[in-house]
N, C-alpha and C positions, 0 to 999 in steps of 0.2 A: 704495506701500504694498498697493495692490490686488494686485501681483504675489505678494508675500510672504503675503498672506492665503489667496490660492488655492494656494500651495504648501503650506501648513499644513492645509488642508483635504485635499488630496489625501494627503499623508503620513499624516495623521491616519485616513483612510478605508483605507488602506493596511494601517496597522497593526491596524487593526480587521477586516479581512479576513483578515490572517493569524492573529490571534488567534482567530478563529471558526474557522479551519479548521487549528488545531494539532493537533487529534487526528485527522483525517481522513486520506484518501489523498493522495500526493504529486502527483496532477494537480490537486485542489483547491487546495493551498499554492503550486503551480508558478504558477497562474492567477491568484491573488492577488498573489503577490510580482511576477510579470511586469506585471499590469496596473498595479501602483502604481510600478514602476522607468518603465514606457511612458509614463504618465501625466506623470510628473516630467521625462521626457526630452522628451517631445511639447511640454510646457509651456516648456522651456528653449529648443529649436530654434524651434519656430512662434511663439511668444509671443500664442498666441490660443486660443480655446477648440476650434476644429477641430484643433489641433494636439495639445492633450491629450487628446481624445475617440479620435483616428487613433492616439496613442500607448498609450492605454489598451487599446484593442481589439487592436492587433498585441502588444503587451508579455503581453497576457492569454494571447493564441493561443500565442504562443512559449512561454511559461511552461507552459501546460498541456501543450504536447506534450512539453517536456523532462520534466515531472513525470510523464506517463504512460510515458515510456520508463526512468524509475527504478522506477514500478511493476512494469513488466514483467519489468525487471530482477531485483527482488525475488522476483516470485512464480517465475521460472525458477529460481532459486536455492534456494527451498523446495523446489521439485517434485524437481530435481535431488538433494537432501540427503534427501530423504525426509522423511516427515511425523513431526514431534516431538508426537506426542499425549499423552495422561494417562499419567505413569510407572506408575501403579497397574492399569493393562490390560496383559493380556498380549499379546504380538503375536508373529505367526509368525517363523520364522525369515527372515533377510534373505538374500537372494542374494549369492554371494560371500565371506559372512561363516562362519568355523567357530563353530558352536553348540555348547556342552558340552551333553552328554545328561544329564538326572537321572537318578540311579540308578532310581527309582520313579517313574513319572508317575502322578498321581491319573487316574480314569477319564474319558475325555473325548475329543475330537477337533479338529483343525484344520479352521478353517472359513474359506473364501475370502469376502472383504467386498469387494464393487465399490466403485469408486471414487464419491463423492458429495458433494454440498454439505451442510455442517454448520454451522450459525451463520454463516454468509455466507462459510464457507471451503471450498475444495476439500480433501477429504480423499481421497488416492491409494488405488487397491485394495490391499489388505493381507489377512494371516492373523490369525485370532483363536481363542485355544484356547477351548473351549466344554466347559465340565465336565457329566459326566452323572453322575446319582445313581446309584450303586451298587445 
């Protein structure tokens, strides 16, 4: 009965951690899921508290590494695909794409904006149309 109680506590703690991390980064999700699975496997293999703790630590480490790899892959895909920002903001012509030239442009000019962190996200350098009052 004691083993079943410990298994339910570990599973419950793992689900609690996963639900708390559900909106965060994949690194935290991977660590929580890996820790829960590692603790269950450590208890099943070792059958004691030491085995459970070793499984928890190693599972959390492996899960965090896997989640971080997924985060890095997503970041690289976002940077390669270009920044998809506010659709109501005019952005400059993209390299390699044919841009139609409007018949009459309002007075203004294109300005280069350097890459920067905005709201916790990296925005790569881009061009923005800045209107000038006539």
